[in-house]
C-alpha positions in Angstrom: 14.4 -100.9 -74.5 12.9 -99.1 -71.9 9.6 -97.1 -73.0 8.6 -95.3 -69.7 8.9 -91.7 -69.4 11.9 -90.2 -67.5 10.8 -88.0 -64.1 11.2 -84.9 -66.6 9.1 -85.8 -68.8 6.5 -87.4 -66.5 6.6 -84.0 -64.5 6.1 -82.1 -67.5 3.0 -84.5 -68.3 1.6 -83.8 -64.7 2.0 -80.0 -64.9 0.2 -79.6 -68.0 -2.6 -81.7 -67.3 -2.9 -79.6 -64.1 -2.8 -76.4 -65.9 -5.3 -77.3 -68.9 -7.8 -79.0 -66.3 -7.6 -75.8 -64.0 -7.4 -72.7 -67.0 -9.0 -73.9 -70.3 -12.4 -75.1 -69.4 -13.9 -72.3 -67.7 -17.1 -71.3 -69.6 -16.4 -73.8 -71.9 -20.5 -75.0 -72.7 -21.1 -71.4 -73.5 -18.1 -70.9 -75.5 -18.8 -74.0 -77.5 -22.5 -73.0 -78.3 -21.7 -69.7 -79.6 -18.5 -71.1 -81.5 -16.4 -68.7 -79.8 -12.7 -68.6 -79.7 -11.0 -67.5 -76.6 -8.1 -65.1 -76.6 -7.7 -65.5 -72.9 -7.0 -69.1 -73.0 -5.0 -68.6 -75.9 -2.6 -66.2 -73.9 -2.7 -68.5 -70.9 -1.2 -71.3 -73.3 1.2 -69.1 -74.5 2.4 -68.1 -71.0 2.7 -71.8 -70.3 5.1 -72.1 -73.3 2.8 -74.3 -75.3 3.1 -72.3 -78.6 6.7 -72.2 -78.3 7.3 -75.8 -77.8 8.6 -76.6 -81.3 10.5 -73.6 -81.7 14.2 -72.8 -81.1 15.0 -70.7 -77.4 16.6 -68.1 -79.9 13.5 -67.0 -81.5 11.6 -67.1 -78.1 10.5 -70.6 -78.0 11.1 -73.5 -75.5 13.1 -75.9 -77.9 11.9 -79.0 -76.8 12.7 -82.3 -78.5 9.7 -84.1 -80.4 9.0 -86.6 -77.7 8.7 -84.0 -75.1 6.2 -82.3 -77.7 4.3 -85.2 -78.1 4.0 -85.7 -74.4 2.9 -82.2 -73.8 0.2 -82.3 -76.5 -1.2 -85.5 -75.0 -1.4 -83.6 -71.6 -3.2 -81.1 -73.2 -5.8 -83.3 -74.9 -6.1 -85.1 -71.5 -6.7 -82.2 -69.3 -8.3 -79.5 -72.2 -11.9 -80.2 -73.0 -11.7 -77.4 -75.5 -11.3 -79.4 -78.9 -11.2 -76.6 -80.8 -8.7 -74.8 -78.6 -6.5 -77.6 -79.0 -6.8 -78.0 -82.8 -5.9 -74.3 -83.3 -2.9 -74.6 -81.2 -1.4 -77.5 -83.2 -2.5 -75.9 -86.4 -0.3 -73.0 -85.8 2.8 -75.2 -84.3 2.7 -77.6 -87.1 1.5 -75.7 -90.4 2.8 -72.3 -89.3 5.7 -72.2 -86.8 7.5 -75.5 -88.0 7.7 -74.1 -91.7 9.1 -70.9 -90.5 11.5 -72.5 -88.3 12.6 -74.8 -91.2 12.2 -72.9 -94.3 12.0 -69.3 -93.3 14.3 -66.5 -93.9 16.3 -65.3 -90.9 14.4 -61.7 -91.4 10.8 -63.8 -90.9 12.0 -66.2 -88.1 13.1 -63.0 -86.0 10.0 -61.1 -87.1 7.1 -63.7 -86.6 8.6 -66.3 -84.4 8.6 -64.6 -81.2 5.1 -63.2 -81.1 3.6 -66.8 -82.5 5.4 -68.2 -79.1 4.1 -65.2 -76.7 0.4 -65.5 -77.9 0.6 -61.8 -79.3 0.5 -63.2 -83.0 -1.7 -66.3 -84.6 -0.6 -68.2 -87.5 -2.2 -70.0 -90.1 -1.5 -72.2 -93.1 -3.6 -71.8 -96.1 -3.9 -74.8 -98.5 -7.5 -75.8 -99.0 -9.4 -74.8 -102.0 -13.2 -75.3 -103.1 -11.8 -77.1 -106.4 -8.8 -79.0 -105.1 -9.7 -79.6 -101.5 -6.3 -80.4 -99.7 -4.6 -81.6 -103.0 -1.9 -79.2 -102.9 -0.7 -80.2 -106.4 -4.0 -79.2 -107.9 -4.4 -75.9 -106.4 -5.4 -72.9 -108.3 -4.3 -69.9 -106.4 -1.3 -68.2 -108.4 1.6 -65.8 -107.4 3.1 -63.3 -110.0 6.1 -61.5 -109.4 5.8 -57.7 -109.1 8.1 -54.8 -108.5 7.6 -55.0 -104.5 7.3 -58.9 -104.4 4.6 -61.3 -105.2 0.6 -60.6 -106.0 -1.5 -63.8 -104.9 -4.7 -64.4 -106.9 -7.0 -67.1 -105.6 -9.3 -68.2 -102.7 -8.9 -70.6 -99.6 -11.5 -72.2 -97.6 -11.8 -74.2 -94.3 -8.9 -72.4 -93.0 -8.1 -73.1 -89.2 -7.5 -70.0 -87.3 -8.2 -67.8 -90.2 -10.8 -65.7 -88.7 -8.4 -64.5 -85.8 -5.0 -65.1 -87.7 -2.5 -62.5 -88.0 0.1 -64.5 -90.3 -0.7 -66.5 -93.0 1.4 -69.2 -95.1 -0.4 -69.3 -98.3 0.6 -71.9 -101.0 -0.1 -70.5 -104.6 1.7 -71.7 -107.9 4.2 -69.6 -109.6 4.4 -71.6 -112.8 1.6 -74.2 -113.4 3.4 -75.9 -116.0 5.8 -77.1 -113.7 3.1 -78.7 -111.5 3.9 -79.6 -108.1 7.7 -78.1 -108.8 6.1 -74.7 -109.4 4.2 -74.6 -105.8 5.6 -72.0 -103.5 4.7 -70.8 -99.8 4.3 -67.0 -99.0 4.1 -65.6 -96.0 1.5 -62.9 -95.7 1.0 -60.4 -93.0 -2.2 -59.2 -92.2 -1.0 -56.0 -90.9 1.6 -55.5 -93.1 -0.4 -55.7 -96.0 -2.8 -52.8 -94.2 0.4 -50.8 -93.5 -1.2 -47.7 -95.6 -4.1 -47.9 -93.8 -3.4 -48.7 -89.8 -7.3 -49.3 -89.4 -7.6 -51.9 -92.6 -6.9 -55.3 -90.8 -9.0 -54.9 -87.9 -11.8 -53.4 -89.8 -11.5 -56.0 -92.6 -11.4 -58.9 -89.8 -14.3 -57.1 -88.3 -16.5 -57.0 -91.5 -15.8 -60.5 -92.7 -17.0 -61.9 -88.9 -19.7 -60.2 -88.6 -21.1 -60.7 -92.1 -20.5 -64.2 -92.0 -21.7 -64.6 -88.6 -25.3 -62.8 -89.7 -25.3 -65.2 -92.7 -24.6 -68.7 -91.0 -27.5 -67.3 -88.3 -30.1 -66.5 -90.9 -29.5 -69.6 -92.7 -29.7 -71.6 -89.8 -32.9 -69.9 -89.0 -34.8 -69.3 -91.9 -37.2 -71.9 -93.3 -37.3 -69.9 -96.6 -33.8 -70.8 -97.2 -35.0 -74.6 -97.4 -37.7 -73.7 -100.0 -36.1 -71.2 -102.3 -37.2 -71.8 -106.3 -33.6 -72.0 -107.1 -31.4 -75.1 -106.9 -29.2 -73.4 -104.4 -28.3 -75.3 -101.1 -28.0 -73.4 -98.0 -24.3 -73.7 -98.2 -24.6 -72.2 -101.6 -26.8 -69.5 -100.5 -24.5 -68.7 -97.4 -21.5 -68.3 -99.9 -23.5 -66.2 -102.4 -25.0 -63.9 -99.8 -21.5 -63.6 -98.2 -19.3 -62.7 -101.3 -21.9 -60.2 -102.4 -21.8 -58.7 -98.9 -18.0 -58.6 -98.7 -17.9 -56.4 -101.8 -20.7 -53.9 -100.7 -19.1 -53.5 -97.3 -15.7 -52.5 -98.6 -16.9 -49.1 -98.2 -16.4 -49.6 -94.5 -12.9 -50.9 -94.8 -11.8 -47.9 -97.3 -13.7 -45.1 -95.3 -13.1 -46.1 -91.8 -13.1 -42.5 -90.4 -16.6 -41.7 -91.5 -18.2 -44.5 -89.0 -18.2 -45.7 -85.4 -17.6 -49.3 -84.8 -21.4 -49.5 -84.0 -22.5 -47.7 -87.2 -20.2 -50.0 -89.3 -21.8 -53.0 -87.3 -25.6 -51.7 -88.2 -24.8 -51.5 -91.7 -23.0 -54.7 -92.2 -26.3 -56.1 -90.5 -28.4 -54.1 -92.9 -26.6 -55.2 -96.2 -27.2 -58.9 -95.0 -30.5 -58.1 -94.4 -31.3 -56.4 -97.8 -29.2 -59.3 -99.7 -31.6 -61.8 -97.6 -34.7 -59.7 -99.2 -33.4 -59.8 -102.7 -33.0 -63.4 -102.8 -36.3 -64.4 -100.8 -38.5 -61.7 -101.6 -42.5 -62.9 -102.4 -43.3 -63.1 -105.8 -44.5 -59.5 -107.0 -42.7 -57.7 -104.2 -40.1 -55.1 -105.0 -37.0 -55.0 -103.0 -34.3 -52.3 -103.1 -30.8 -52.7 -102.1 
C-alpha cells in the first residue's frame, strides 16, 4: 500500500504552508498578549477556502475529501503560529459546519453554510456547562416548545468562538426523563434573535466583551481580590461581578439610542468599578452603586 501523497495533495499542502507562513503570523506577539481575535486573518483563511473545506460546493464550500482536509489542517498548523486561530477554525468546521451539513434542514444549510464558508459568519457549538462539563448526557439546559419554536433555558461556558460568533448550535434537553434520547441540538442565530431591535446583537456582544475584559483585568491586577474576607476565589469573583454587571447593563441594550458607543463603554467600566467597590470597600466605608 502506498501512503505517499499524490502530486495534487502535495501541492495543496505546500500552498497552505506558504499561505499560513506569509499571511497569518503578522503582529502575532501583540495579538497573543492581548488575547485578540483577528477578523482579518479569519477572512484571509476564508478567501483561501479553509472554512469551506468540509462543506459541499452547492453550499459555498470546497467539497474536499477527508484526507485532503486532514492534509490542509496539518499544513495550516505547520505554517501558522497562531494556535488560537487554528483552534477557532477547527471548532467551527467540525462542531458547527459539519453538524449542519449532516443534520441541518435544507433551509438551515442554505441560510448559514455559505456565510460560514466565506468568513462573513462565525459558528460555534455550545455543549459545556459548569455542572456537567462536556458530559452531554448530564447537561442541564432545557428546551421548551413554544408557539414560535423553542425557548432555551440554561447557561454554557468555555465555548470556543462565543465572543465573536454569529451562529450557535446549542445542545439542550427537551425531556430529561428520556436522558440522552431527550437531547437535541438547536441552531440559534444571534441576529435573528435580535431582529426586533437591529442594534441588539452588536450591543449585547459589545457589552459582554467590555464588561468581562474589565473584570478579568481587575482580578488579575488587584491584590485585594486575593485577600477578600469571603470564601470566593478570584474566578468566583469574576463570575459574580460579570453576572451582576450583565444585569445592570441591560439598559444599554434596551435603550441603545440614548447613548453613543463611547458613552456605553464609559458606563460599562463605571458599573464594573462600582461593583468592585461594593465587594472590596474598606470596613466602615459606605459604597453606593
